[in-house]
C-alpha positions in Angstrom: -28.9 -10.7 -3.3 -25.0 -11.6 -3.5 -25.3 -9.6 -7.3 -27.0 -6.8 -5.6 -24.8 -6.3 -2.7 -21.8 -7.2 -5.0 -23.1 -4.2 -7.5 -23.6 -1.6 -4.5 -19.9 -2.4 -3.9 -18.9 -1.9 -7.5 -20.7 1.1 -8.1 -19.0 2.4 -4.3 -15.9 2.1 -5.6 -16.2 3.7 -8.7 -18.2 6.6 -7.2 -15.1 7.4 -4.8 -12.7 7.2 -7.8 -10.3 4.2 -8.0 -6.8 4.9 -6.3 -3.9 2.8 -5.2 -1.7 3.2 -2.6 1.7 5.2 -3.6 5.1 4.7 -2.5 5.7 8.6 -3.0 5.8 10.1 0.7 6.1 14.1 1.8 9.5 15.0 2.9 13.0 16.0 1.9 15.3 14.1 -0.5 19.0 14.9 -1.0 20.9 14.2 -4.3 25.0 13.9 -4.7 26.3 12.5 -8.1 29.0 13.6 -10.0 28.3 14.5 -13.6 30.7 15.2 -16.8 31.1 18.2 -18.2 32.9 19.4 -21.4 36.1 22.0 -20.3 37.6 22.6 -23.7 38.5 19.4 -25.7 38.1 16.8 -22.7 35.2 15.9 -20.3 35.9 16.3 -16.5 33.4 15.1 -13.6 31.9 17.7 -11.5 30.2 17.3 -8.2 26.5 18.1 -8.4 24.4 18.6 -5.1 21.0 19.7 -4.2 17.3 18.3 -3.0 13.7 17.9 -3.5 10.9 18.3 -1.5 7.6 16.6 -2.1 4.4 17.6 -0.5 1.9 15.2 -1.0 -1.9 16.9 -1.9 -3.9 14.0 -2.4 -3.8 10.3 -3.4 -2.8 11.0 -7.1 -0.8 14.0 -7.3 2.2 15.6 -5.1 4.1 19.0 -5.2 7.6 19.1 -5.7 10.5 21.8 -5.8 13.6 20.6 -6.7 17.1 22.8 -6.5 20.6 21.7 -7.4 23.9 23.1 -7.8 27.0 22.6 -10.4 29.9 23.0 -7.3 32.5 23.9 -9.8 30.6 26.7 -11.5 27.7 27.4 -9.1 25.5 26.9 -12.1 21.8 26.0 -10.6 18.8 24.5 -11.6 15.4 25.0 -10.3 12.2 23.2 -11.0 9.0 22.7 -9.5 5.6 21.8 -10.2 2.9 19.3 -9.2 3.4 15.5 -10.6 0.4 13.3 -11.2 0.8 9.5 -9.9 0.3 7.3 -12.5 1.1 3.7 -11.0 2.4 2.5 -7.4 5.7 3.8 -7.7 5.4 6.2 -11.1 4.2 9.6 -11.3 4.4 12.0 -14.3 5.2 16.0 -14.7 4.3 17.6 -17.6 5.2 21.7 -18.2 2.5 22.8 -20.4 4.6 25.6 -21.4 7.7 24.1 -22.5 6.6 20.3 -23.1 9.1 19.0 -20.7 8.2 16.0 -19.3 10.0 14.6 -15.7 9.5 11.0 -14.5 9.4 10.2 -10.8 10.2 6.7 -9.9 9.5 5.5 -6.0 12.5 3.4 -4.9 13.6 1.6 -2.1 15.6 3.9 -1.0 14.5 6.9 -2.5 13.3 9.1 -5.5 14.8 8.5 -9.1 14.2 11.9 -11.2 14.3 11.5 -15.0 13.8 14.0 -17.4 12.5 13.1 -20.5 13.2 15.0 -24.2 15.2 18.4 -25.3 12.9 21.1 -23.6 13.8 20.2 -20.0 15.9 23.3 -19.6 15.6 24.6 -16.1 19.3 24.5 -15.4 22.4 26.6 -15.9 25.6 25.4 -17.8 26.7 22.2 -16.7 24.0 21.9 -13.8 21.6 18.8 -14.0 18.9 17.5 -11.9 18.3 13.9 -12.8 19.0 11.3 -10.6 18.3 9.3 -7.0 17.2 11.6 -4.4 17.7 9.8 -0.8 15.6 10.5 2.1 17.1 13.1 4.0 18.2 12.0 7.4 15.9 13.0 9.9 16.8 16.6 11.8 17.7 16.3 15.6 15.7 18.5 17.7 17.4 20.5 19.9 16.4 20.5 23.5 15.8 23.9 25.4 17.5 23.8 28.8 
C-alpha cells in the first residue's frame, strides 16, 4: 500500500511539472555605477544610471525591461524580453535574433545582470546595462486631504 501511495505522489509531482521556489520578485530595481570609457588616448569614469522592471509571469519565467543612460553623453541602453528561471537564483534570456545571452542572478540585495558574448548590442556608445540592480525604495503614498 505504501508503494502505491508513493507512486501516486511521484506521478502527481511530474504531472504538474516540477518547479522550485525562485528568488526573483516582481518590482522595480535601480542601477547606479561608474564605467570606464575611452576618450582620446585615456580612459575616464562616467556615471551610468538606470532601472529595471521585473514582472513575474509564472514560477518559471519573468518579463524584464531595462533602461540605462550614460549621464555624460546621454547614450542609452534599452533591453526587454522574457527570461527563463533555470535555478533558484539564476535566470537566462536568449535573444533569438542576435544570439545574445543575458544571465540574471538573484542576490540578497538585488539582481545582478550579466550579458554574455559579443552580440548584446542594445546600447549607444559608452552606455552599459550590466551590473547590480538593487530593489527600488517603496514609493510614499500621498494622502489626500
